[in-house]
C-alpha positions as CSV (number, residue, x, y, z in Angstrom):
1,M,284.9,237.0,-70.2
2,Q,285.3,234.5,-72.9
3,R,282.3,233.5,-74.9
4,C,281.5,230.4,-76.8
5,S,282.4,230.8,-80.5
6,K,279.5,228.4,-81.4
7,H,276.6,229.7,-79.3
8,N,277.9,233.2,-78.3
9,I,277.3,232.3,-74.7
10,A,279.6,232.9,-71.7
11,L,281.9,230.0,-71.1
12,S,282.1,228.2,-67.8
13,P,285.3,227.7,-65.9
14,Q,285.5,224.3,-67.6
15,G,285.6,226.0,-71.0
16,Q,282.1,225.0,-72.2
17,C,278.9,227.0,-72.4
18,I,275.8,225.6,-70.9
19,V,274.5,224.5,-74.3
20,C,277.7,222.7,-75.3
21,K,277.7,221.1,-71.9
22,R,274.2,219.8,-72.4
23,E,275.0,218.5,-75.9
24,A,278.1,216.7,-74.6
25,A,276.1,215.0,-71.8
26,P,275.2,211.3,-72.4
27,P,271.4,210.6,-73.1
28,V,269.3,209.7,-70.2
29,P,267.4,206.3,-70.6
30,V,263.6,206.8,-70.7
31,N,261.0,204.4,-69.6
32,S,259.1,203.4,-72.8
33,V,255.9,202.8,-71.0
34,Q,255.6,205.7,-68.6
35,G,257.8,208.2,-70.4
36,N,259.9,208.9,-67.1
37,P,263.6,208.8,-66.7
38,V,265.0,205.5,-65.4
39,Q,266.6,206.0,-62.0
40,G,270.0,204.3,-62.1
41,N,270.0,200.7,-63.1
42,R,266.7,199.8,-61.4
43,A,264.1,198.2,-63.6
44,P,260.8,200.0,-64.0
45,A,258.1,198.9,-61.7
46,P,255.5,196.6,-63.4
47,L,252.2,198.2,-64.3
48,A,249.3,197.3,-62.1
49,Q,247.0,195.0,-64.0
50,A,243.6,196.4,-64.5
51,T,240.9,194.2,-63.0
52,T,238.5,192.6,-65.4
53,R,236.0,191.4,-62.8
54,P,232.8,193.5,-62.4
55,S,232.3,194.7,-59.0
56,R,229.5,193.3,-56.8
57,W,227.5,196.5,-57.2
58,L,227.6,196.4,-60.9
59,L,226.5,192.7,-60.8
60,V,223.5,193.4,-58.6
61,R,222.5,196.4,-60.7
62,S,222.6,194.3,-63.9
63,L,220.4,191.6,-62.2
64,V,217.9,194.2,-61.1
65,M,217.7,195.7,-64.6
66,L,217.2,192.2,-66.2
67,S,214.4,191.4,-63.6
68,F,212.6,194.6,-64.3
69,A,212.8,194.1,-68.1
70,G,211.4,190.6,-67.7
71,W,208.5,191.9,-65.5
72,M,207.7,194.5,-68.1
73,L,207.6,192.0,-70.9
74,I,205.2,189.7,-68.9
75,H,203.0,192.6,-68.0
76,Q,202.6,193.7,-71.6
77,L,201.8,190.1,-72.7
78,L,199.1,189.8,-70.0
79,K,197.7,193.2,-70.8
80,G,197.4,192.2,-74.5
81,L,195.6,189.0,-73.6
82,S,193.1,190.8,-71.4
83,H,192.5,193.7,-73.7
84,P,188.7,194.3,-74.2
85,G,189.2,194.8,-77.9
86,I,190.3,191.2,-78.3
87,V,187.4,189.0,-78.9
88,V,187.6,185.2,-79.0
89,A,185.0,183.9,-81.5
90,R,183.2,180.7,-80.7
91,I,183.1,178.3,-83.6
92,P,179.6,176.8,-84.0
93,H,179.2,173.1,-83.5
94,S,178.9,171.3,-86.8
95,D,177.9,167.9,-85.6
96,N,175.5,166.4,-88.2
97,Q,173.7,164.3,-85.6
98,T,173.0,167.4,-83.5
99,Q,171.6,169.3,-86.5
100,Q,169.5,166.4,-87.5
101,R,168.1,166.0,-84.0
102,H,166.9,169.6,-83.8
103,S,165.6,169.7,-87.4
104,P,161.9,168.8,-87.9
105,R,161.2,165.2,-89.1
106,G,159.9,164.6,-92.6
107,A,156.2,164.0,-93.4
108,N,157.0,160.5,-94.6
109,E,158.7,159.4,-91.3
110,T,156.7,157.1,-89.1
111,P,157.2,157.0,-85.3
112,S,157.6,153.8,-83.4
113,A,154.9,152.7,-80.9
114,D,157.0,153.8,-78.0
115,D,157.7,157.3,-79.6
116,L,153.9,157.7,-80.3
117,R,153.1,156.7,-76.7
118,V,155.5,159.2,-75.3
119,A,154.2,161.9,-77.6
120,K,150.6,161.2,-76.7
121,S,151.4,161.6,-73.0
122,Q,152.6,165.1,-73.7
123,V,149.5,166.2,-75.6
124,K,147.5,168.7,-73.5
125,I,143.8,167.9,-73.3
126,V,141.1,170.1,-71.7
127,M,137.5,169.0,-71.5
128,Y,134.8,171.7,-71.0
129,G,131.6,170.2,-69.5
130,A,129.2,170.1,-66.6
131,S,128.5,167.6,-63.7
132,W,124.9,166.8,-64.9
133,C,126.0,166.2,-68.6
134,P,125.7,162.4,-69.6
135,S,128.0,162.8,-72.6
136,C,130.6,164.5,-70.3
137,K,130.3,161.5,-67.9
138,S,130.9,159.1,-70.8
139,A,133.9,161.0,-72.1
140,R,135.3,161.2,-68.6
141,A,135.0,157.4,-68.1
142,Y,136.5,156.7,-71.5
143,M,139.7,158.8,-70.9
144,A,140.1,157.4,-67.4
145,N,139.9,153.8,-68.7
146,E,142.4,154.5,-71.6
147,G,144.8,156.3,-69.2
148,I,144.6,159.5,-71.2
149,P,145.6,162.5,-69.0
150,F,143.2,165.5,-69.3
151,E,142.0,168.5,-67.4
152,E,138.3,169.0,-66.8
153,R,136.7,172.5,-66.4
154,D,133.1,172.9,-65.4
155,V,131.6,175.7,-67.4
156,E,128.8,176.3,-64.8
157,D,131.1,176.7,-61.8
158,D,134.0,178.4,-63.6
159,D,133.2,181.7,-65.5
160,A,136.5,181.7,-67.3
161,A,135.8,178.2,-68.5
162,G,132.4,179.3,-69.8
163,E,133.9,182.2,-71.6
164,R,136.6,180.0,-73.2
165,L,133.9,177.5,-74.3
166,Y,132.0,180.3,-76.0
167,A,135.2,181.5,-77.8
168,I,136.1,178.1,-79.3
169,N,132.6,176.6,-79.8
170,P,130.0,179.0,-81.1
171,N,127.3,176.3,-80.6
172,H,128.2,176.1,-76.9
173,T,127.7,172.3,-76.8
174,I,129.3,170.1,-74.2
175,P,131.5,168.2,-73.9
176,T,134.0,170.3,-76.0
177,F,137.7,169.4,-76.0
178,E,140.9,171.3,-76.7
179,V,143.5,168.9,-77.9
180,D,146.7,171.0,-78.1
181,N,145.5,173.6,-80.6
182,I,142.6,171.5,-82.1
183,T,139.0,171.9,-81.0
184,V,136.7,168.9,-80.8
185,T,133.0,169.5,-80.6
186,N,131.5,166.3,-81.8
187,W,132.3,163.8,-79.1
188,S,132.9,160.1,-79.9
189,P,135.7,157.8,-78.7
190,Q,136.9,157.2,-82.2
191,H,136.9,160.9,-83.2
192,L,138.7,162.0,-80.0
193,Q,141.3,159.3,-80.3
194,S,142.0,160.2,-83.9
195,V,142.6,163.9,-82.9
196,I,144.8,162.8,-80.0
197,N,146.9,160.7,-82.4
198,Q,147.1,163.6,-84.8
199,A,148.3,166.0,-82.1
200,A,150.9,163.4,-80.9
201,L,152.3,162.9,-84.4
202,A,152.7,166.7,-84.8
203,R,154.6,166.9,-81.5
204,W,156.9,164.0,-82.5
205,R,157.7,165.6,-85.8
206,Q,158.7,168.9,-84.0
207,N,161.0,167.2,-81.5
């Protein structure tokens, strides 16, 4: 058996070893894209184009995730606004007219006739007397004629009225008047009217 002088392999009947035969064979064209041999003269099949459109499932999933993220953001905002640690401070009203209206009036201010009339109607007057007392009858008639509102308490029929009379007038004389927080024991129309005006002026200055 003859052997190849180059590769020391047995020769085929054609006089070439298997290696020499492979080296002498023409090169086989290779598809540059897929790396496969080209079959005959047929052109390689075009590659399938990868789709770039997201599937319907991926689109729905993305919308759900965005909706959830938006809901969480709104929830956190609302939670922060309603947190008990957040306190909204109220700014005090600084209107000068309001402050002046609630501040006491000065001692030099003088009320108008209408202001004094309104203040006099608000003065609380209590007369302690008795039905048989002539001075009480005179005082009662004077206040009725002048339109002065008052409350009369009979010290003989009302034990509480008698105790109050003894507390504010140690002499226990009647009539005795309480004009707001002022006690009047010496009855006369001029003196009573002066005290009523004094009490009305004090009320006007406090309003």
